[in-house]
C-alpha positions as CSV (number, residue, x, y, z in Angstrom):
1,X,-13.4,1.4,29.8
2,X,-14.1,1.2,26.6
3,X,-13.8,-0.9,24.0
4,X,-12.5,0.4,20.3
5,X,-13.8,-1.5,17.3
6,X,-11.3,-3.3,15.4
7,X,-12.1,-0.7,12.3
8,X,-11.2,2.1,14.6
9,X,-7.2,3.3,13.2
10,X,-7.1,5.9,16.0
11,X,-8.9,8.0,18.3
12,X,-8.9,11.2,20.5
13,X,-10.2,11.3,24.0
14,X,-11.9,14.4,25.2
15,X,-12.1,15.3,29.1
16,X,-14.7,18.4,29.3
17,X,-13.9,19.7,26.3
18,X,-9.6,19.2,26.4
19,X,-7.9,16.5,24.7
20,X,-6.7,13.9,27.5
21,X,-4.1,11.3,26.9
22,X,-5.6,8.2,27.4
23,X,-4.2,4.2,28.0
24,X,-4.9,1.4,25.4
25,X,-4.5,-2.1,26.4
26,X,-5.9,-5.2,23.9
27,X,-8.2,-2.7,22.4
28,X,-9.6,-1.1,25.5
29,X,-9.3,2.5,26.4
30,X,-9.1,3.7,29.9
31,X,-9.3,6.8,32.2
32,X,-7.9,7.0,35.5
33,X,-9.2,10.2,36.7
34,X,-11.5,11.5,40.0
35,X,-14.3,11.8,38.4
36,X,-16.9,15.1,39.5
37,X,-20.8,15.5,38.7
38,X,-21.6,17.1,35.5
39,X,-17.8,15.7,33.9
40,X,-18.2,14.5,29.8
41,X,-16.7,12.5,27.7
42,X,-16.3,12.6,23.9
43,X,-14.7,9.8,21.4
44,X,-13.5,10.1,18.3
45,X,-12.8,7.6,16.0
46,X,-12.2,8.8,12.8
47,X,-14.2,6.5,9.7
48,X,-12.9,6.8,5.9
49,X,-16.1,5.8,4.3
50,X,-16.5,5.7,0.1
51,X,-20.3,6.0,-1.7
52,X,-20.4,2.8,-3.7
53,X,-23.0,1.3,-6.6
54,X,-25.4,-1.1,-5.4
55,X,-25.6,-4.0,-7.3
56,X,-28.1,-4.8,-10.4
57,X,-30.4,-6.7,-8.4
58,X,-31.7,-3.9,-6.4
59,X,-33.4,-2.0,-8.5
60,X,-35.7,-0.1,-6.2
61,X,-31.9,1.3,-4.7
62,X,-30.7,2.4,-7.8
63,X,-30.2,5.9,-7.6
64,X,-30.0,6.2,-3.9
65,X,-26.0,7.4,-2.2
66,X,-24.9,4.2,-0.8
67,X,-22.0,4.6,1.8
68,X,-19.9,2.2,3.1
69,X,-16.9,2.2,5.9
70,X,-13.4,1.1,3.8
71,X,-11.3,-1.2,5.4
């Protein structure tokens, strides 16, 4: 089982490269299957980011790019 973060608005789950349906209950993703050695899982949770400007008091970071997750 995997706990999805509260910010995750959607997700896709792949097992061995193939998209699979997942059962989500109370924020937890569960996969019910017979596992084999070498199986791989890929969980994708898209996250929207935006570029922001640092406040003036952070002068040392003035010309650096700053990204934050958009809610």
